[in-house]
N, C-alpha and C positions, 0 to 999 in steps of 0.2 A: 951400608949407611942408610938409615931409615928416613932421615930428613935432611934437607939442605935449605940454604937461603937463596931465593931468587932475587929478592930486593929487601930493603930495610923494613918493609911493611908486611911481608908475607913469608910464612914458613911452609915448605912443601914436603909432602910425604907420599912416596909411591908404594910403600909396603903396607897394604891394608887389604882386607877381604870383607865381604864379597866385592869384587871389582865393579867399578862404574866406568862405562866407556862413553867417549864423546862421539859426535856424529862422524868424525874422521875415522872412527874405528880403533882409536888408541885408548889405552887405559888413562883415565883422567886422574891427575894427581889430586890428593886431598890437601887443600891449603888452609892455613890458619892465619887469620888476620892478627897481626901483633897489636893492633889498636883495640879491637873489640873482643878478640879471642874466638870469634865465630869461625866455624869451619865451612868450607865450600869446595865443590869440585869444579874444575875448569879444564879447558882444552890444553894439552901439552904444548901446542904450537902458539899459544897466545903471545909470547914474546917476539916470535918471528914475524907476526902479522899475517901468517899463512893459515891460521887455525879456522875452525868452524864457528867460533864464538860461543861454544858450549859453556854454560854456567848453571850451577844448581847448588843451593844451600844444602849442607849435609842434613840438617833437620828435616827439610822437605823430602829429601831422598829416603830417609828412614820411614817417613809417614806414607809415602806413596810409591809403592812397588810398581805401579803402572807406568812410572817414568822410565824404568828400564825396559819395559815392554814396548813403550813408544819409541825409545831409542833403537831397539832391535828392529822394529817395524820399519823405521826410516832407513836403517842400514840395509835391510833386505830390499827395499824399494830402490835404493841407490845402486845396489849390486845388480839388481835385475836390469836396470838401465844400461849399466856397463856390459853385462852379458849380452843384451840385445845388440849393442853396438859391435861387440866382437863377433857375434853371429852374422851380422850383415857384412862385416869385413871379410869373414871366412867364405861366405857365399859368393862374394865378388871374386875372391881369389880362385875359388873352385871353378867358376865360369871361365876365367882366364886360362886356367890349366886345361880345361876341356877343349877350348878353342885351339890352344897351342898343340895339343895332341892330335886333334882333327887335321890341323894344317900339316903336321908332320906326316900323318898317314896319307893325305892327299899328295904330298910331294913324293912319297915312296911308291904310290900306286896311282899314277895319273890316269884320268878318265880319257879314253880314246873315243873320238867322235865316230 
C-alpha cells in the first residue's frame, strides 16, 4: 500500500526513492497536503509527539542536495556522542572487572608479612 491517510488534511506515502531521513534516522514519509497539493517530508513520529520535528518541502529537497548531506552530518555527530557514552560506560565496567579479578587473586594468594 503506497499511501494512507493520517488525517483528513494530509496523504502519506512511504514508497519513494531516493529516501529522505529525518534526524531520528527514520525514513521520512512524503506527505501531500489535501488543501494545497504541496508535498513535504516530515518525521514519522510527529503524531506521537516524540519526533525530532523534521520538516522539509519536497521542492526544497529536490533543489538542495546539501540538505541530505547536512542530515547525515547531524546523524553522524549524534552517533559519535552515543558511541562516546558507550565507550565511557565500557571503560568503567572494565575497571570494575579488573578490580574484582585482583581481589580474587589476593584472596587466593594472601600476602604473608
